C-alpha angles and dihedrals in degrees: 000000000000123000091216134011145150111255125175097332099319138082113251120200138174104245101235092189089068096054138139093016097050135017098218127175118207125201112212115199101171139046089242091057091048093049090049090052091050094048094045090050092241082134117027143147123093099260093043090049090054089055090045090054092052095046089047090059089048088056092047092049090057097044097042101032092132098038112067093178094054090044091055092049091050093051092050090051090052092049092050098042089104117010105196105059111075096205097071097059092036093054092046093049094047092053091043090057087070095056094103087064094054139255095299091056089052091051091047090055091049090053089051091053090049092050093046091054091050091051091045091055092055092048093048092050092058096039093046094047090053092050095047090050090050093049100038107022125229121342103007125189109233136198119204133185133214116348122307103159131104090301089067098040112033091255138000098005139223116268093004089050087061090050090052092049092051088050090052089051090049088239099121124099099180149327132225114196113204106224094231108217144245096026098023099229088162098046094041108030107023092044090049092052095044090051091051089051092050094243117147113228146155129225119225131188111256095249092054094065100085091045092051088052091050089050091056098249096121128059098186142358114230124183143142136251139230092201135003114203127217093259093050098260109149124219111201143141113316109269094046092100091055091053090049091054090048092050092048092051092047093047095236130132121272106202126187119202117194137136123259087253087072094055108100109191090173091068109072098202145341090273088073096055124098107231112215116236110210095197133246098279093078090058108034142356098202107051143021116280140186111229115177109180094208141024136203122248109200114234093241089069094052120094098190144343116219119201132169090265107036152358113245111202098208090174088062095051099266118140133195 
C-alpha cells in the first residue's frame, strides 16, 4: 500500500488524520485540495511531501495549461504549503522544470520522484540496519520519535524502515514509540504501522524518553528528518532535540535516517531554517500557546546520518 500515488488523473493519499480508527483513501483532484491535505497533515513526512509537491505540479499543469500566470501562482502555493521540510519545494521545483515539455513530461518526472523515494527507503532500511547492528550489537532496544514508516515515505519508511528490517533479521529486542505531541503521530501512526508489521512495542510520553535512556532501557535513538543542513544540524519533529540531549547524556547513539533528497547543502545550519508554527489550537483551546512543529538538533549531538547512498559519521567530523 502506498501513502501517495497518482491514480486515473488524481492524487490518492491515505488520510493520516483518520488513523488509527479508519483507513481512509482520499482522491485529490485540484491543487487546492492537495494543499489542504498537506496543511492538515492528511499527507505528511518529508519523502511523501516531496512526492506530493511533484504530483501537485502535475495537477496544476493539467488545470492551468493555457494560463501561465495561474500556473505560476499554483506552483508557489504548493512550494510554500509547509516551509520547514525541504522535500516539498524541491519536488515541486523539479517537476516544474519539465513544464516546457508539457503536462505528461511533468507527470513522468513526478512518477520518477515517487519511484526514487521508494528505492531510497529500501536502501536506507538495509544500510541503517547494518549501522545499528554495528553500533549496538545484536538485538538492540530502540526509541523512535514521530512517524517515519511507509506513511511518511510512500512505502517502507526511513527510520521505521530500519526498525522493520532489524525485525526481519530477528535482530530487534524492542521498540519504544514516543507519542509525539500535540498530534500524536507516534502514538497513532507509528504504533499502527508497527502493529501491522507484527512488531511488539510500547508507547511512551515524549518527556519520558530521556529518563528511559538514563535508566538503561534504550540502546539507541533512531528517527527521521525534514531537513539536514550543510553542517549536519537536523530539523525534525519537535521533541527530537530533547531525545538527542537524553541520548548524549546516556552515552547512546542518536541516528538520523533520511533520504539524500532531505539533505540541503544550500542551508548552512539550523539557524537559517524557518520553523513552522502550527498555531495554538492544536495545543489548547483556553489559553495562548507556542506550538513549533519542528526543532533543531545541533550536529554535535548526532552520531550518524543514514541516507540511501551513504552513512555520514557526524560524530567523527563528517558533514553532509
